[in-house]
N, C-alpha and C positions, 0 to 999 in steps of 0.2 A: 564633626571630625574629631573634636576633642573627646567626645563621648566614646567614639570608636577606639581611640588610643587608651582611654581609661579601662574599657572592657578588655582589651588585649592584655594590659598590665595586670588586671584582676585575674584573668585566665592563667597567665604565667605564674602569678603568686599562688593560685590554687594548685597548679601542677607541681610547683616546688614543695608546697605543704604536703601534698599527697605523696610525693617521692620521699620526703623526709619521714612521713609516717610509715611508709612501706619499709624504709631502711631501718627504722627503729623496731619494727616487727621482726625483721630478719636478724637484727642484733640480739633481740630477746631469745629468738629460737637458737641462735648459736650459743648464747650463754647457758641455755637450758639443755645443751648437748643434743639439739635436734637439727643438726647441720644439714641433713638431707632435705628437711623441710625449708630451710633458709635458702638453699641454693637456687631454686627456681625464682624466688623473689629477687635475689641479687642479680641473677642472669637477666631478668626482665628489666631491672633498673639500669644495668649496664647497656643492655640493648637499646633502651630509650635514650640514654645519654652516655656515650662511651668515655666522656671526660668526668664522670661522677667519681671523684677521688675516694670518698668514703666507701662507696659500694665496692670499688676494687680492693680497698684495704680489708674490708670484712669478708670479701670473697676469698682472699688469701688465707684467712683464718678458717673459713668454712670448708674449703676444698680439701680432699684427702691426698691428692698427689703433690709430692714435693716439687716436681717440675712445673705443675700448673700454679702452685703458690708463688714460685719465683716469677713466673710470667705476670701474675696479678701485681706483685710488688714492683716489678719493672714498669707496669702501667701506672701505678701510683706515682712513681718517681718521674715518669714521662710527663704526667700532668703537673706535678709539684715537686721539683727537684729538691726542695728544702724540707720535705717531710722526713723528719728524723726517725719517726716510728717505723716507717717503711724501710728506710735505709738500714736501721739496726736489725730489723727482722730479716731483710734480705741478706745482710752480712752473716747472721746466725745460720740461716738456711744454707748459704753457700759453704760455710765452714763445715756443716754436717755433710754436705755433698762431697767436699774435698776429703774429709776424714773417711767417708765410706769408699771413695775411689782409692785412697791410699791402702785401706784394708783389703780391697779387692786385688790391688796390685801385689800386696804382700802374699795373699793367699795363692795367687797365680804363680808367684815365685816358688812357694813351697810345693805346689803341685808339679811344676816343671822339674824341680830338684828331685822330688820323689819318683817321677817317671824316669829320670836319668839313672837314679840309683837302682830302680827296678830292672831296667835293661842291663845295667852293669852286673847285677846279681844273676840274671838269666844267662848272660854270656859266660859268666864265671862258672856257673853250674854246668852249662853245656860243655865248656872246655874241660872241666873236671871229669865229667862223664866220659867224654871222648878220650881224654888222657888216661883215665883209669882203665878203659877198655883196651887201649893200645898196650898198656903195661901188662895186663893179664894175658894178652896174646904173646908178648915177649917172654914172660915168665913161664908160661905153659905152652910150649910149642907142640904142635900136633904131630 
């Protein structure tokens, strides 16, 4: 029975070593700017262990989507709320997102203002055309 427990511990240790080796491979790929090659490794690690904090953290670096990076960092903080790297990265990403939302809002305001001014110009021109036509009828009776 003790031999059986030792073999189980040995298997777990080998699995952990294999996971760490795979994570290190993914990290090297990310550092070499081969993120698309690192993503399947990181996804596999996360699939095998959804609480693999470092895999989630490196997935946030490897992923292209800002929204998905935020989700990855949220998962890191779910696993370890004390992870300062994840908290800082999440803060920075959210600040970028807030800044882009403010910029979109400002652009929408400019768009709306330009549409109002365009319609005002159109009505002014139509009124001027109609008013000048009625004046020409009054000044040149038939």
